[in-house]
C-alpha positions as CSV (number, residue, x, y, z in Angstrom):
1,M,0.0,0.0,0.0
2,K,1.1,3.6,-0.7
3,G,2.3,5.6,2.2
4,V,2.6,2.7,4.6
5,S,5.9,1.9,6.3
6,R,7.3,-1.5,7.1
7,Q,7.0,-0.7,10.8
8,E,3.2,-0.1,10.4
9,V,2.8,-3.4,8.5
10,A,4.8,-5.3,11.1
11,E,2.7,-3.7,13.9
12,E,-0.5,-4.8,12.1
13,V,0.8,-8.3,11.6
14,K,1.6,-8.5,15.3
15,K,-1.9,-7.2,16.3
16,Q,-3.6,-9.7,14.0
17,L,-1.5,-12.7,15.1
18,N,-2.1,-11.8,18.8
19,L,-5.8,-12.0,18.1
20,A,-5.8,-14.9,15.5
21,V,-3.8,-17.5,17.5
22,P,-5.8,-17.3,20.7
23,L,-9.1,-17.2,18.7
24,F,-8.0,-20.3,16.8
25,G,-7.5,-22.0,20.2
26,V,-10.9,-20.9,21.5
27,G,-12.6,-22.2,18.3
28,L,-10.8,-25.5,18.6
29,L,-11.6,-25.9,22.3
30,Q,-15.3,-25.0,21.8
31,Y,-15.5,-27.5,18.9
32,S,-13.9,-30.2,21.1
33,L,-16.8,-30.3,23.6
34,Q,-19.3,-32.0,21.2
35,V,-16.5,-34.2,19.7
36,I,-15.5,-35.5,23.2
37,S,-19.1,-36.3,24.1
38,V,-19.6,-38.3,20.8
39,M,-16.3,-40.1,21.5
40,F,-17.5,-41.3,24.9
41,V,-20.8,-42.3,23.4
42,G,-18.9,-44.3,20.8
43,H,-17.9,-46.8,23.5
44,L,-21.6,-47.6,24.2
45,G,-22.3,-49.2,20.9
46,E,-23.3,-48.5,17.3
47,L,-26.8,-47.3,17.9
48,P,-26.0,-44.7,20.6
49,L,-23.1,-43.5,18.4
50,S,-25.3,-43.1,15.3
51,A,-28.0,-41.4,17.3
52,A,-25.6,-39.0,19.0
53,S,-23.9,-38.2,15.7
54,V,-27.2,-37.5,14.0
55,A,-28.5,-35.4,17.0
56,T,-25.2,-33.4,17.1
57,S,-25.3,-32.7,13.4
58,F,-29.0,-31.6,13.6
59,A,-28.3,-29.4,16.7
60,S,-25.3,-27.8,14.9
61,V,-27.3,-27.0,11.8
62,T,-30.5,-25.8,13.3
63,G,-29.2,-24.2,16.6
64,F,-25.5,-23.6,17.2
65,T,-24.7,-22.3,13.7
66,L,-27.8,-20.1,13.7
67,L,-26.9,-18.5,17.1
68,M,-23.2,-18.1,16.1
69,G,-24.3,-16.3,13.0
70,M,-26.7,-14.0,14.8
71,A,-24.1,-13.1,17.4
72,S,-21.7,-12.2,14.5
73,A,-23.7,-8.9,14.3
74,L,-21.6,-7.9,17.3
75,D,-18.5,-8.0,15.1
76,T,-19.9,-4.9,13.5
77,L,-21.8,-3.2,16.3
78,C,-19.4,-3.8,19.2
79,G,-16.3,-3.5,17.1
80,Q,-17.2,-0.2,15.6
81,S,-18.5,1.2,18.9
82,F,-15.2,0.3,20.6
83,G,-13.2,1.9,17.9
84,A,-15.3,5.1,18.2
85,G,-14.6,5.2,21.9
86,L,-18.3,4.6,22.8
87,H,-17.3,1.8,25.3
88,H,-20.5,1.8,27.2
89,M,-22.4,0.9,24.0
90,L,-20.6,-2.5,23.9
91,G,-22.5,-3.7,27.0
92,I,-25.8,-2.5,25.6
93,H,-25.2,-4.2,22.3
94,M,-24.2,-7.4,24.1
95,Q,-27.3,-7.4,26.3
96,R,-29.6,-6.7,23.3
97,A,-28.0,-9.6,21.4
98,T,-28.3,-11.9,24.4
99,F,-32.0,-11.1,24.7
100,V,-32.7,-11.7,21.0
101,L,-30.7,-15.0,20.9
102,S,-32.4,-16.3,24.0
103,F,-35.8,-15.5,22.5
104,V,-34.8,-17.4,19.3
105,S,-33.5,-20.3,21.3
106,V,-37.0,-20.9,22.7
107,F,-38.3,-21.7,19.3
108,V,-35.2,-23.8,18.4
109,A,-35.7,-25.8,21.6
110,I,-39.3,-26.5,20.7
111,M,-38.1,-27.9,17.3
112,W,-35.5,-30.0,19.1
113,A,-38.2,-31.5,21.2
114,F,-39.8,-33.0,18.1
115,I,-36.6,-34.1,16.4
116,K,-37.8,-37.7,16.1
117,H,-40.7,-36.8,13.8
118,I,-38.4,-34.6,11.7
119,L,-35.8,-37.3,11.3
120,V,-38.3,-39.9,10.5
121,A,-39.7,-37.6,7.8
122,M,-36.2,-37.4,6.5
123,H,-36.2,-41.2,6.2
124,Q,-33.9,-41.9,9.2
125,Q,-34.5,-45.2,11.0
126,V,-37.1,-44.9,13.8
127,T,-34.7,-46.5,16.4
128,I,-32.0,-43.9,15.6
129,A,-34.5,-41.0,15.5
130,K,-36.0,-42.0,18.9
131,E,-32.6,-42.1,20.6
132,A,-31.4,-38.9,18.8
133,E,-34.5,-37.1,20.3
134,E,-33.5,-38.2,23.8
135,Y,-29.9,-36.9,23.2
136,A,-31.2,-33.6,21.8
137,L,-33.6,-33.1,24.7
138,Y,-30.7,-33.3,27.2
139,M,-28.8,-30.8,25.0
140,I,-31.5,-28.1,25.1
141,P,-30.0,-26.3,28.2
142,S,-26.8,-26.0,26.2
143,L,-28.6,-24.1,23.4
144,F,-29.4,-21.2,25.7
145,A,-25.9,-21.2,27.2
146,Y,-24.3,-21.3,23.8
147,G,-26.2,-18.2,22.6
148,I,-25.2,-16.2,25.8
149,L,-21.6,-17.5,25.5
150,Q,-21.3,-16.3,21.9
151,C,-22.5,-12.8,22.9
152,L,-20.0,-12.7,25.7
153,L,-17.1,-13.9,23.6
154,K,-17.9,-11.3,20.8
155,F,-18.1,-8.6,23.5
156,L,-14.5,-9.5,24.6
157,Q,-13.1,-10.2,21.2
158,T,-14.1,-6.8,19.8
159,Q,-12.0,-5.3,22.6
160,S,-9.1,-7.5,21.8
161,I,-9.5,-9.2,25.2
162,V,-8.7,-12.8,24.2
163,F,-6.6,-14.5,27.0
164,P,-9.6,-15.0,29.4
165,M,-11.5,-16.6,26.5
166,V,-8.7,-19.1,25.9
167,L,-8.3,-19.8,29.6
168,S,-12.0,-20.4,30.3
169,S,-12.4,-22.6,27.2
170,A,-9.4,-24.7,28.2
171,V,-10.6,-25.1,31.8
172,V,-14.1,-26.1,30.5
173,A,-12.6,-28.6,27.9
174,L,-10.7,-30.4,30.7
175,L,-13.7,-30.4,33.0
176,H,-15.8,-31.7,30.2
177,I,-13.7,-34.9,29.9
178,L,-14.3,-35.5,33.6
179,L,-18.0,-34.7,33.3
180,C,-18.4,-37.2,30.4
181,W,-16.6,-39.9,32.4
182,V,-18.9,-39.3,35.4
183,L,-22.2,-38.8,33.5
184,V,-21.6,-41.4,30.7
185,I,-19.7,-44.2,32.4
186,K,-20.2,-43.9,36.1
187,S,-23.8,-42.6,36.4
188,G,-25.4,-45.1,34.1
189,L,-27.0,-42.3,32.0
190,G,-25.3,-43.5,28.9
191,S,-25.6,-41.3,25.8
192,K,-28.0,-38.9,27.7
193,G,-25.1,-38.2,30.1
194,A,-22.9,-37.1,27.2
195,A,-25.6,-34.6,26.1
196,L,-26.1,-33.4,29.7
197,A,-22.3,-32.9,30.0
198,I,-22.4,-30.6,27.0
199,S,-25.1,-28.5,28.7
200,V,-23.3,-28.3,32.0
201,S,-20.0,-27.4,30.3
202,Y,-21.4,-24.6,28.3
203,W,-23.1,-23.1,31.4
204,I,-19.8,-23.3,33.3
205,N,-18.1,-21.4,30.5
206,V,-20.9,-18.8,30.6
207,I,-20.4,-18.3,34.3
208,L,-16.6,-18.1,34.1
209,V,-16.7,-15.5,31.3
210,A,-19.6,-13.5,32.9
211,L,-17.6,-13.3,36.2
212,Y,-14.6,-12.0,34.3
213,V,-16.7,-9.3,32.5
214,K,-18.4,-8.3,35.9
215,F,-15.2,-8.0,38.0
216,S,-12.3,-7.4,35.6
217,S,-11.0,-3.8,35.4
218,S,-10.5,-4.5,31.6
219,C,-14.3,-4.3,31.1
220,E,-15.1,-1.5,33.6
221,K,-15.8,1.0,30.7
222,S,-17.6,-1.4,28.4
223,W,-19.8,-3.2,31.1
224,T,-21.7,-0.6,33.2
225,G,-24.5,-2.9,34.3
226,F,-27.9,-3.9,32.9
227,S,-29.8,-1.3,31.0
228,K,-33.3,-0.9,29.6
229,K,-31.7,0.6,26.5
230,A,-30.9,-3.0,25.5
231,L,-34.6,-3.5,24.7
232,Q,-34.6,-0.6,22.3
233,N,-33.5,-0.6,18.6
234,I,-34.0,-4.4,18.4
235,L,-35.1,-4.0,14.7
236,E,-31.8,-2.3,13.9
237,F,-29.9,-5.3,15.5
238,L,-32.0,-7.8,13.5
239,K,-31.2,-5.9,10.2
240,I,-27.5,-7.0,10.8
241,S,-27.9,-10.2,12.8
242,I,-30.3,-12.0,10.4
243,P,-28.1,-11.5,7.3
244,S,-25.1,-12.6,9.5
245,A,-26.9,-15.8,10.4
246,V,-27.9,-16.4,6.8
247,M,-24.3,-16.0,5.7
248,L,-23.1,-18.8,8.0
249,C,-26.1,-21.0,7.8
250,L,-26.2,-21.2,4.0
251,K,-22.7,-22.6,4.1
252,A,-23.3,-25.1,6.9
253,W,-26.5,-26.3,5.4
254,T,-24.7,-27.0,2.1
255,F,-22.3,-29.4,3.8
256,E,-25.1,-31.2,5.5
257,L,-26.9,-31.5,2.2
258,M,-23.7,-33.1,0.7
259,V,-23.8,-35.8,3.4
260,L,-27.5,-36.5,2.7
261,L,-26.8,-36.7,-1.1
262,S,-23.9,-39.0,-0.5
263,G,-26.3,-41.5,0.9
264,L,-28.0,-41.7,-2.5
265,L,-24.8,-42.7,-4.3
266,P,-23.9,-46.3,-5.2
267,N,-22.2,-48.0,-2.2
268,P,-23.4,-45.3,0.2
269,Q,-21.6,-46.7,3.2
270,L,-18.2,-46.1,1.5
271,E,-19.3,-42.7,0.1
272,I,-20.6,-41.5,3.5
273,S,-17.5,-42.7,5.3
274,V,-15.1,-41.0,3.0
275,L,-17.2,-37.8,2.9
276,S,-17.4,-37.8,6.7
277,I,-13.6,-38.1,6.9
278,C,-13.2,-35.2,4.5
279,L,-15.7,-33.0,6.5
280,N,-13.9,-33.8,9.7
281,T,-10.5,-32.9,8.2
282,F,-12.0,-29.8,6.6
283,S,-13.5,-28.6,9.9
284,I,-10.2,-29.0,11.7
285,A,-8.3,-27.1,9.0
286,W,-10.9,-24.4,8.9
287,M,-10.1,-23.4,12.5
288,I,-6.9,-21.6,11.5
289,P,-8.5,-19.2,9.0
290,F,-11.3,-18.9,11.4
291,G,-8.9,-17.2,13.8
292,I,-7.6,-14.9,11.1
293,S,-11.2,-14.1,10.0
294,S,-12.2,-13.2,13.6
295,A,-9.0,-11.1,14.0
296,V,-9.5,-9.1,10.8
297,S,-13.2,-8.5,11.6
298,T,-12.1,-7.0,14.9
299,R,-9.3,-4.9,13.4
300,V,-11.4,-3.6,10.5
301,S,-14.4,-2.7,12.7
302,N,-12.2,-1.0,15.3
303,E,-10.4,1.1,12.8
304,L,-13.6,2.1,10.9
305,G,-15.3,3.0,14.2
306,A,-12.2,5.1,15.1
307,G,-12.4,6.9,11.7
308,H,-9.1,5.4,10.4
309,P,-9.8,4.2,6.9
310,Q,-6.2,3.8,6.0
311,A,-5.6,1.5,9.0
312,A,-8.7,-0.5,8.1
313,S,-7.3,-0.9,4.5
314,L,-4.0,-2.0,5.9
315,A,-5.7,-4.6,8.1
316,V,-7.4,-6.1,5.1
317,C,-4.2,-6.4,3.1
318,V,-2.3,-8.0,6.1
319,A,-5.1,-10.5,6.7
320,L,-5.2,-11.6,3.1
321,F,-1.4,-12.1,3.1
322,L,-1.6,-14.2,6.3
323,V,-4.4,-16.4,5.0
324,L,-2.7,-16.9,1.6
325,A,0.5,-18.0,3.4
326,E,-1.4,-20.3,5.8
327,G,-3.4,-21.7,2.9
328,I,-0.3,-22.7,0.9
329,I,1.2,-24.5,3.9
330,I,-2.0,-26.4,4.5
331,V,-2.2,-27.4,0.8
332,L,1.3,-28.7,0.9
333,F,0.6,-30.6,4.2
334,M,-2.5,-32.3,2.7
335,I,-0.8,-33.2,-0.5
336,L,2.2,-34.7,1.2
337,L,0.1,-36.7,3.7
338,R,-2.7,-37.8,1.3
339,K,-1.7,-41.5,1.2
340,I,-1.5,-41.9,4.9
341,W,-4.2,-39.6,6.2
342,G,-7.0,-42.1,5.8
343,N,-5.2,-44.5,8.3
344,L,-6.1,-42.1,11.1
345,Y,-9.8,-42.8,10.5
346,S,-10.0,-46.3,9.1
347,S,-8.1,-49.6,8.5
348,E,-10.1,-50.4,5.3
349,I,-7.8,-50.3,2.3
350,E,-10.7,-49.1,0.1
351,V,-11.4,-46.1,2.3
352,I,-7.8,-45.2,2.7
353,K,-7.3,-45.1,-1.1
354,Y,-10.5,-43.2,-1.7
355,V,-9.4,-40.6,0.9
356,A,-6.0,-40.3,-0.8
357,A,-7.8,-39.6,-4.1
358,M,-10.0,-36.9,-2.4
359,M,-7.2,-35.1,-0.6
360,P,-6.0,-32.8,-3.6
361,I,-9.6,-31.6,-4.0
362,L,-10.0,-31.2,-0.3
363,A,-6.7,-29.2,-0.2
364,I,-8.0,-26.8,-2.9
365,S,-11.3,-26.3,-1.1
366,T,-9.6,-25.7,2.2
367,F,-7.4,-23.0,0.6
368,L,-10.4,-21.3,-1.1
369,D,-12.4,-21.5,2.1
370,G,-9.7,-19.9,4.1
371,V,-9.6,-16.9,1.7
372,Q,-13.4,-16.6,1.7
373,S,-13.5,-16.9,5.5
374,V,-11.2,-13.9,5.8
375,L,-13.1,-11.9,3.2
376,S,-16.3,-12.8,5.1
377,G,-14.6,-11.5,8.3
378,I,-13.9,-8.2,6.5
379,A,-17.5,-8.1,5.5
380,R,-18.7,-8.6,9.1
381,G,-16.3,-5.9,10.4
382,S,-17.5,-3.5,7.7
383,G,-21.3,-4.2,8.1
384,W,-21.7,-5.9,4.7
385,Q,-23.7,-8.8,6.0
386,K,-26.7,-8.2,3.7
387,I,-24.4,-8.3,0.7
388,G,-22.7,-11.4,2.1
389,A,-26.0,-13.2,2.5
390,F,-26.8,-12.7,-1.2
391,V,-23.3,-13.8,-2.2
392,N,-23.5,-17.0,-0.2
393,L,-27.0,-17.7,-1.5
394,G,-25.8,-17.4,-5.1
395,S,-22.5,-19.2,-4.5
396,F,-23.9,-22.3,-2.8
397,Y,-27.4,-22.7,-4.1
398,C,-27.2,-21.3,-7.6
399,V,-23.7,-22.7,-8.4
400,G,-22.4,-25.1,-5.7
401,V,-25.4,-27.5,-5.1
402,P,-26.5,-27.8,-8.8
403,S,-22.9,-28.4,-9.9
404,A,-22.5,-31.1,-7.2
405,V,-25.6,-32.9,-8.3
406,V,-24.6,-32.9,-12.0
407,L,-21.0,-34.0,-11.3
408,A,-22.0,-36.7,-8.8
409,F,-25.1,-38.2,-10.4
410,V,-25.0,-37.2,-14.1
411,L,-21.3,-37.5,-14.7
412,H,-20.9,-40.3,-12.1
413,M,-18.0,-38.6,-10.2
414,K,-19.6,-39.7,-6.9
415,A,-18.1,-38.1,-3.8
416,K,-15.5,-36.2,-5.9
417,G,-18.3,-34.6,-7.8
418,L,-20.1,-33.6,-4.6
419,W,-16.9,-32.0,-3.2
420,L,-16.1,-30.3,-6.5
421,G,-19.5,-28.6,-6.4
422,I,-18.4,-27.1,-3.1
423,V,-15.1,-26.0,-4.7
424,F,-17.1,-24.2,-7.4
425,A,-19.1,-22.4,-4.8
426,F,-16.0,-21.3,-3.0
427,I,-14.5,-19.9,-6.3
428,V,-17.6,-17.8,-6.8
429,Q,-17.5,-16.6,-3.2
430,V,-13.9,-15.6,-3.5
431,I,-14.5,-13.7,-6.8
432,F,-17.5,-11.8,-5.5
433,F,-16.2,-11.0,-2.0
434,G,-12.8,-10.1,-3.6
435,V,-14.3,-7.7,-6.0
436,I,-16.4,-6.1,-3.3
437,T,-13.4,-5.7,-1.0
438,I,-11.1,-4.3,-3.7
439,R,-13.7,-1.8,-4.9
440,A,-14.5,-0.7,-1.4
441,S,-14.0,3.0,-0.4
442,W,-12.7,2.7,3.1
443,E,-13.3,6.4,3.6
444,K,-17.0,5.9,2.9
445,E,-17.1,2.8,5.1
446,A,-15.6,4.9,8.0
447,N,-18.4,7.5,7.4
448,K,-21.0,4.8,7.5
449,A,-19.5,3.4,10.7
450,A,-19.6,6.9,12.3
451,M,-23.3,7.2,11.5
452,R,-24.0,3.7,12.7
453,V,-22.3,4.0,16.1
454,R,-23.6,7.5,16.8
455,N,-27.1,6.9,15.3
456,T,-26.9,10.1,13.4
457,K,-26.9,11.2,9.8
458,I,-24.0,13.6,10.2
459,P,-21.0,12.0,8.5
460,L,-17.6,12.0,10.0
461,E,-15.3,14.5,8.2
462,L,-12.2,12.6,7.0
463,P,-9.3,13.8,4.9
464,Q,-9.1,12.6,1.3
465,Q,-6.6,9.8,1.0
466,D,-5.6,7.3,-1.6
467,L,-7.1,4.1,-0.2
468,T,-6.7,1.7,-3.1
469,L,-5.8,-1.8,-2.1
470,S,-2.7,-3.3,-3.7
471,F,-1.9,-7.0,-3.6
């Protein structure tokens, strides 16, 4: 970029890495809770494992992903308010988000209570559907905790307070192992104990983070107590939170649809097994760009709120450089380990060879997803969620899914075809988000941020600068 010194670039890299690395850890530790519970259930037999896996997938798609997406509105609102120095507004935004997400959770919980009927309608076996419903019922308390936790974490993240998030997540992950051992193995609750452990762990995490927010001097300006103002301007919050949720849910629903479609392929047991391994690998690899995405969202929103468009533009360039470097390393890692990676999941030669053939496609999709994740983070920090929702809708459901169906079933490429459809969707995403980002006027975005956080139509006067991105 013009007019930017090496020292400024190095300082921005340091700021983003100080955010991205801890946030990667938080994402991984949060993800591990459900994985640990399913692992414990796996020792109870095939039926409990199948039911727990189905229930966990259903809960993620219909509940956790939805709430995470809605909470992402705070990336814009809290981040820009913090940058503008309106620290007291962070607590109000967080309370408003908590109220809305808790309200939405009530309706999701009602849906979870009837999961058996939904799964049977989706042609799942009755025995699996019945046990999945029991598992989901014991997970309902975790739904409310998860929504509150996401709001608390966004509240801290947008202030660059990340160490307490890592510490609480690590403590809860360790406690969760003990909880699962007690509730699954010792108590005789079986799979229901694993679901209950998830609920207890999430609530412990909520309590730990809430206590930090309440008593830490780091939050004394941003948390000033409960306010009736949180019940105002809910419609304005929904204008950002609903598109935020749509952005994330459209992507998550596509992957679940791929799993369902794989069951319609010849030799579905093999296809589902391989696709599940690919999805698991993809989810783990995604955690790294997730950290960078969250970091750039915070940096961009803070700088726009502060009226520093040049700094926001620099943050965008640095984040894209980091994710490109990380993506190349991940691609090389996947290519080099393609022939042995399947051994970690299966001892079947057919599965191992199939996974090896899928790894190059998986590597490409992981690289593209990393780039689009960071571009999506830039969109969240800038308040472009509505545009992002339309981009994701077009990418996945006008390009990705139709391509996957044609490649898998018409051209008989099977699981490779399904995954190539996702690759095509990512390509479209990257192109559209990339064009939007390159063409963005960060001076205008800073003006919009000023009007958003101050709830006024008077724009912030900013000096004219050359803000063109260079790559």
